[in-house]
N, C-alpha and C positions, 0 to 999 in steps of 0.2 A: 412792393412789399418792404419790410424792414431790410436793411443790410447791416453788415458789421459796423458801418460808419454811422453810429447813433450818438446822439447827445441825450443825456438824461438828467432830470432835476427831481430830487426826491420831494414828494409832497409831505410824507410822513417819514423823515429820515430814519432808517434802521441804524443799528449800531455801527455797521461798516461804513455807511454813508456813501456807497458807491454801487455801480452796476456790477453784474456778475454775482447775483445773490446765491452764494453757496454752491456754485456749480462745480468748480474745481476740475473740470474735464472728466469727472467720473460718470459712470452709467447712471441714468436718471429716468424715473417715471414721473411725469408731470401732467396735470390736467389744466386746460385753459377754457374757462367759461366765457362765451362771447355771443353778441347778437349775430344773426346770420346775414344781415343785410349790409354789413360794412367791411368785411374782410379783416377785422382787427384780430380775430382769434388766430387765423392762419399766419398773419403777419408776426404776431408775438411768438408763435411757435417757431417760425423760421429764425427770428432774432435770437431766441434762446439756443436753437440748434447751432447757429453760426458762432455764437458766443462761446459755446462749449467745444467747438470743433478743434481738432488738432491741426496746426499749420501744415499746409501741404497735402491735406486729405484729398484723395482722388477717388474714393469708393463711391458707388452709387448710393442713392437714398430712396426710400419708399414713401409714397403718399397714398393713403387709402381713404376713400369716401364711401359711405353708404348712399343709397339712392336718395333718401330724404336730404342729406347734407349736400349732395351734388345739385339737387333741384333748388335748394335755397341759396346756396353760395356760388354755384358755378364750378366748372372745371378749372384747374390751375392754368394760368396763362403763362406759357414758358418764357416769352420775351420780358415779362414783368418780374421774373425771379432774379435774385442776385446773380451776377455773371458767373460766379464760381459754381453755382448749382444747376444752371440751365441744362447742360448736356448730360447730367448725371441722374436726372429724375426718372423714377419708375412709378407710374400712376396706375392704381387699381380702382375701378368703379365696381363696388359690390352692390348687389340687389337688396340685401337685408342687413340689419345690424349684426345678426349672427355671422353672416358671411364676412362682414368687415372685421369683426373680432377674430375670426379664424385667420384672415389674411394678415392682420396685425401680429398675431402670435407667431405665425409661420415666418414673417419678416424678422421678428426679434430673434429668432433662432438662427438667422443667416449672418454669419460673421463677415460676409462680403458687403454688408450694408453699413454705411456710416451712421445712420440714424433713421428713425421711422416717425412719420407724422400721420395721425388719423383724424378724421372728421366724422362725428356721429351726431345726428340731430336729435334733440329732445331727450327724454328719459326712457328709452326702451327697456323692457323687462330683461332682455338679454344682457344688458350692461349693469349687472348688480355687483355687490361687493365681491362675490366669488369670482366673477369674470375679471374684475379689476385686480384681484389678488393674483390670478393666473398671469396677467400681464406683468405685474410687478416681479413675480418669480422668474419669468422669462428674461426680463431686463437684468435682474441680478445674476442669473445663471450664465447668460450669454454675452453680457456687456454691451448690448446695443441700446442706446437711449431711445425713449419714446416720449413724444408730446402728443397727447390726445386732446383735440379741440372738441368741446361740447357746445354745439350750436343751439341757441334758444333753450337751454336746459336749466332746470332748477338744481341747486346744489344737493347732492345726495352722498351716501357713504362711499368711500373710496380708499384704496390703499396707496394712492399716488403720494410720492414723497414731497411734491410741491403742488399747490393748487392756486390758480390765478383767476382773476377777473380781468378782461380786456375790453375796452370800448374806445370809441373815438373821443378825442378831446378837442377843444377849440383850436383852430389853426394858429400857428405861431405868427406874430406880427410881421407883415411884409416890411422889407428894409426901406423901400423908396416910396411906393404908392400905397397910401393908407386905404384906398378904395379897392385895391386888388386883393385876391385871395392870398393868404399866407401859406407857409409851408405846412405839410400835414403833421399832425401830432396824435398821439395815442396815450391813454392812461392805462397803466398796468398796475394791478393791486395783487400783491402776494398775500393771500389771507390765511394760508396754512403751509407750514414747511417744517421739516425735521432738523434742518441744518442751518437755518437762517431766520432771524426775526421777521415778522410781517412788516410790510411797508408799501408805499405807493410811489410810483414814478410816472413822470410825463416824459414820453419818448418822442423824439423827432429826428428827421434826417439831418446829418451833420452839416451839409452844405448843398442843398438841393437847387439853389438858384444862382445864376450868374449875377453880376453887379447890376445889370439892367434888365433882368428877366422876370419881373413880377407879373407881367401879363400872362394869361393862361397859356397861349401858344408857346411863348418862350420857355415857360416853366416845363411844359411837356417835352419840348425838344431838349432842354437841359437834362431832364431825367433820363431820356432815351440815350443821350450821347455820353453821359458821364460814366466812366469805367468804375469810379469809386462808389457810385450810388446807384441803386436800382429800386424802383418803386412801382406799385401797382394799385389800381383802384377797381371798383366794381362798375361795370358798364350798366346801362339802363336795363338790359335784359338779364342781368345777374351774373354774366360771365366775367371773370377777372380779366381786366384789360389793362394794357400799359398806360401809365399816366401821361 
């Protein structure tokens, strides 16, 4: 997954020209549209959550998935999460979008949670503008941020304060071996926001490889061993697995 140690290069530079697009540590309701097969939506949601986190935050956080999202993207893989979040995760597997929305709203009302991430697949009728507005009101009233990942969904009406598209980008060039796979990269497009101009960023891990680690095995070991960086990919059966 993404970690706090990100590099970013704006494709369409916004006015600020930097990452942290209008977060400011305030409570936030955002949506992330992403393909289900590559994990980029959850990764961007975690990056935004870490970016907005208060230093020293130790509260638990909630991850809610409906059945369709769980089937398409897999359960969270705890060792692949950023180290600061691994022991604080509360995961809820909901049967229906209605159940997932209920769990999300109840989570937002809990001040003992640092933030909430939800994953809902497609465009279910339950997730209409009224439901989105209920989530926004809960965020504003109780101060718990929400990042809702919309897997394989078409853009529709929403009251979210920020709306993103996330997808995989070409790998970053390897440092030593041109034939080896480079470091992972993602493209994040902020296409609607109230507090920040739209823009596009290419995000990558700050230093995922040792000097001689471009081969796949060394890259995997480096990601697992580094305390400053945590990353995860999708395994062939769809479960998020450590890279």
